C-alpha positions, 0 to 999 in steps of 0.5 A: 484511469479511474482508480481511486483510493479508499481513503479520503486523505491518503498516505498512512491510511492508503497503506492500511487499505492495501491490507484491509479494505477499510480503515476500521475507523481510523482517518488521517489527520496527523499522528502524535505522541502517545500517552506517557510514551516515547515515540517509536519509528513509523506510525503503527503499533510499535510507534506508540503514537495516537491518531484520530479515530471514529466508531462510525461514519456518522461520527466521522463527519458532522452535518457540515461535512467537517471532521468533529473533534475525534477521540485519539487512540493508538494507531494500531489494529489490534489482534482478535483478543484485543492485544497489540495497542500500547494501551486499551483501545476501542478499535475492533479487530479486522482481518487482512489479506495476509490472514486470508492468504495464511488461511489458504496456505498461500505464501505472501511477503511485504518487501518494505523498509524495516524498524528504525529505517526511514520510511518505516511508517509506510510499511504495511505490517507494523499497523496490524498487530496480527502481522507485527506481533506474530509469526507473520512478521517474518514475511516483512523483509527489506525491499532490496530482497525483492530483486533476488527473489524475483530473479530466482523464482522465490516470490510468494503468491502475493507481494507488497513492494514499497520503496525507500524514501529516495525512490518514492517520488515524494516531493523533494525526491527525484521522479526519474530515480523513482521511475528507475526503481519501478523499472528495476522491480518490473525487470526483476519479475520479467527476468525471473521464471514467474513472469508468465504467471504474474500480474503487477499493479503499480499505484501510489498512496498520495496525490500529485495534488494538482486539480483533477477534473474527475471527481471521486465516487461516493466513499472514495478518495483521490484518483491515483495512477494505476499501471498493470503489467502482466503477460495477460494485460491488454496491451495499450488498453485504458480501463475506465471502470471505477476501481479502488484499492479494494479492487486489488484485493478483489483481484487477489481473492478471485485469483486464489479463491479467497473469501472476501473480507468485507463488502468493500472488496466483495463488491469492488471491480476486480480489473476484469477488463484489464486482462485477456487470458486467451491472448498470446502472452505478451513477451518480456521487454527491456526496461531501460535505466536513465541516469540522473542529470547533473543539475538534479544530483546537485539539487538533491545534495543541497536539499536533504530530506527530513529524517522520516524520508531518508 
């Protein structure tokens, strides 16, 4: 109950932090069309959009704690040779957990919406030129494939699973439908042959945006839900150690013997107390699906989402 985003705003920034433990100078204050470019879908390298960026944290906030007028640069993490952004960018290269997995010869996958589809902006891959413009892009596949891969023992060592908008539990979407979607993904893993060696981390990139009595620690963002599902998770246990999105990377690095990417993941709490690898593995359980009530179906039909959230 003490997991915080690493980004003070969330959304796009929180998605980038799933792959890299810091935002490399970006902070979220809205995306807009690039210089002399027609906007593409999403928010990453192929969106041709710009966003606010600062080289250091000192540039991030002024003495009053408010963001100063920032330079706006392409919303793209470049490759090591600087390629990727649609125009020259001061943003430095940063490694990702995908790069670390490749270096170790371990498979990974991003199950997320594709180019031209609604909610493509949430997909992790397009923000990183290393992923979008190299062979890594082959690991970015539609979210529906996760069910097939999980049930047939085809999951990679590390998976990101990002829903389509109607399953995302954003405002105007159905909370129940989102719960059903989460249950489907968990059930697919439980029904497959990889369950006994799996750890599932369920979390969110945004807040519920009601008052929270728990203040974030220094350099962290909002508190978000975190549910861990695994045969070796401590049943009914509440882990109150302070964690961030870098904690998921720290867990991955320790699990596979990978080198940390930065001080954020090197020092992050890796959910140690949430697991007991000496316990009898927890059994599979039946994940129930609950039909949407008629009033909710009618509401969703009469309140269509914005194109970005379709």
